[in-house]
DOSE-698912 format. One record per residue (C-alpha): residue in three letters; x, y, z; residue number from 1. Coordinates in steps of 0.05 Angstrom, whole numbers. Layout:
BEGIN
- Ala X Y Z NUM
...
***
This chain:
BEGIN
- Met 1504 2017 1635 1
- Asn 1567 2028 1674 2
- Gly 1630 2038 1631 3
- Asp 1671 1996 1680 4
- Gln 1623 1937 1678 5
- Leu 1656 1871 1658 6
- Ile 1624 1825 1607 7
- Val 1642 1758 1579 8
- Val 1641 1751 1503 9
- Lys 1664 1693 1460 10
- Met 1727 1710 1422 11
- Lys 1696 1695 1354 12
- Ala 1643 1749 1366 13
- Leu 1696 1804 1376 14
- Pro 1728 1847 1323 15
- Asp 1799 1825 1305 16
- Met 1829 1884 1342 17
- Ile 1812 1854 1411 18
- Pro 1846 1786 1404 19
- Lys 1905 1820 1370 20
- Thr 1911 1869 1429 21
- Leu 1913 1809 1476 22
- Glu 1967 1777 1434 23
- Val 2009 1841 1436 24
- Lys 2002 1843 1512 25
- Arg 2024 1770 1516 26
- Leu 2084 1781 1471 27
- Leu 2107 1840 1513 28
- Ala 2095 1806 1579 29
- Arg 2136 1745 1559 30
- Gly 2191 1786 1529 31
- Glu 2182 1757 1460 32
- Glu 2182 1828 1432 33
- Lys 2222 1886 1461 34
- Asn 2171 1941 1451 35
- Ser 2100 1954 1431 36
- Ala 2118 1977 1361 37
- Gln 2152 1910 1345 38
- Ala 2096 1870 1377 39
- Cys 2042 1908 1340 40
- Arg 2079 1899 1274 41
- Arg 2085 1824 1287 42
- Val 2010 1817 1304 43
- Gly 1986 1864 1249 44
- Ile 1953 1921 1286 45
- Ser 1970 1995 1294 46
- Arg 2001 2020 1358 47
- Ser 1944 2069 1366 48
- Ala 1894 2011 1366 49
- Tyr 1936 1974 1417 50
- Tyr 1941 2035 1463 51
- Lys 1866 2047 1456 52
- Tyr 1848 1977 1481 53
- Arg 1907 1952 1523 54
- Asp 1881 1976 1591 55
- Ser 1810 1950 1578 56
- Val 1822 1881 1549 57
- Phe 1840 1820 1591 58
- Ser 1832 1746 1579 59
- Tyr 1781 1711 1622 60
- Glu 1835 1665 1650 61
- Glu 1879 1724 1668 62
- Met 1824 1759 1707 63
- Phe 1784 1703 1739 64
- Ser 1818 1636 1740 65
- Gln 1874 1658 1787 66
- Lys 1877 1694 1852 67
- Ile 1936 1730 1884 68
- Val 1946 1722 1958 69
- Thr 1998 1746 2007 70
- Leu 2021 1697 2060 71
- Tyr 2057 1719 2123 72
- Cys 2098 1667 2160 73
- Val 2145 1664 2219 74
- Leu 2199 1612 2208 75
- Gln 2248 1582 2256 76
- Asp 2320 1601 2240 77
- Glu 2340 1531 2217 78
- Pro 2369 1506 2151 79
- Gly 2317 1483 2101 80
- Val 2254 1514 2131 81
- Leu 2244 1565 2076 82
- Ser 2260 1512 2024 83
- Arg 2207 1465 2052 84
- Leu 2157 1521 2053 85
- Leu 2169 1539 1980 86
- Ala 2167 1465 1960 87
- Ser 2100 1457 1995 88
- Leu 2072 1518 1959 89
- His 2097 1490 1893 90
- Glu 2063 1423 1908 91
- Gln 1998 1461 1918 92
- Asn 2005 1494 1849 93
- Ala 2022 1562 1876 94
- Asn 2062 1607 1830 95
- Ile 2109 1648 1874 96
- Leu 2111 1721 1854 97
- Thr 2152 1752 1910 98
- Val 2189 1729 1972 99
- Asn 2212 1777 2026 100
- Gln 2250 1748 2085 101
- Asn 2273 1789 2143 102
- Ile 2338 1776 2181 103
- Pro 2325 1727 2238 104
- Val 2316 1757 2307 105
- Asp 2313 1713 2369 106
- Gly 2315 1650 2327 107
- Ala 2257 1667 2281 108
- Ala 2249 1704 2214 109
- Ala 2187 1736 2185 110
- Val 2173 1718 2112 111
- Thr 2121 1749 2066 112
- Ile 2104 1711 2002 113
- Ser 2059 1737 1947 114
- Met 2033 1681 1903 115
- Arg 1983 1665 1849 116
- Leu 1937 1607 1864 117
- Arg 1904 1569 1808 118
- Thr 1830 1551 1812 119
- Glu 1848 1478 1824 120
- Val 1871 1497 1893 121
- Ala 1809 1489 1935 122
- Asp 1821 1551 1976 123
- Ala 1875 1595 2006 124
- Ile 1856 1572 2076 125
- Ala 1875 1501 2057 126
- Val 1943 1526 2033 127
- Val 1955 1559 2101 128
- Ser 1934 1495 2137 129
- Lys 1986 1454 2098 130
- Val 2040 1506 2111 131
- Leu 2026 1504 2186 132
- Glu 2039 1429 2185 133
- Leu 2111 1440 2162 134
- Ser 2168 1431 2211 135
- Gly 2198 1499 2229 136
- Val 2137 1541 2212 137
- Ala 2117 1576 2276 138
- Glu 2061 1619 2247 139
- Ala 2025 1628 2180 140
- Lys 1967 1673 2161 141
- Leu 1938 1706 2100 142
- Leu 1949 1781 2096 143
- Ser 1911 1795 2033 144
- Gly 1879 1764 1972 145
- Glu 1846 1784 1907 146
***
C-alpha cells in the first residue's frame, strides 16, 4: 500500500485523536483559538498528537466537496463592472478567495479571481459562460482548477 493513498472512513470508526485533530484545525483556521496549545487544551489532546496528525487529516468535505479555480477576465473600464462580476459569482455560490485587478490600460483591466466552487455548481465552465454574459466583460477564461 502507498502511504499517500487516501481512504474514506466513518468518523465513529476512528480513534478519538483524529476527530479531535480536525477540531483543533477548525478552531485555528477560524481564529477561535490563538495558537495550537490553546486549541489542543480546549479539545483535550496533546500538542504532540496534533502535530503528528495535522498534515494527514482532512475532512471529506474539505478535500472533495469543493474545488478551487482561477478565473481570468478582461473588464471594460466602466463603473460597476467588477461589482457585477463579483455579484454574479456570489449568485453562483462561489466563495471568492482572492481578487487581483490591474490598472486599466486602453480602457480595459485584467482581473484574476481565485474562488472556491461548491459541488452544487454544475461546473466551472458554466460559471464562465454566465460571466461572459455580463455587460462590460470582454473576456473570461479559466486559468487553473483543482
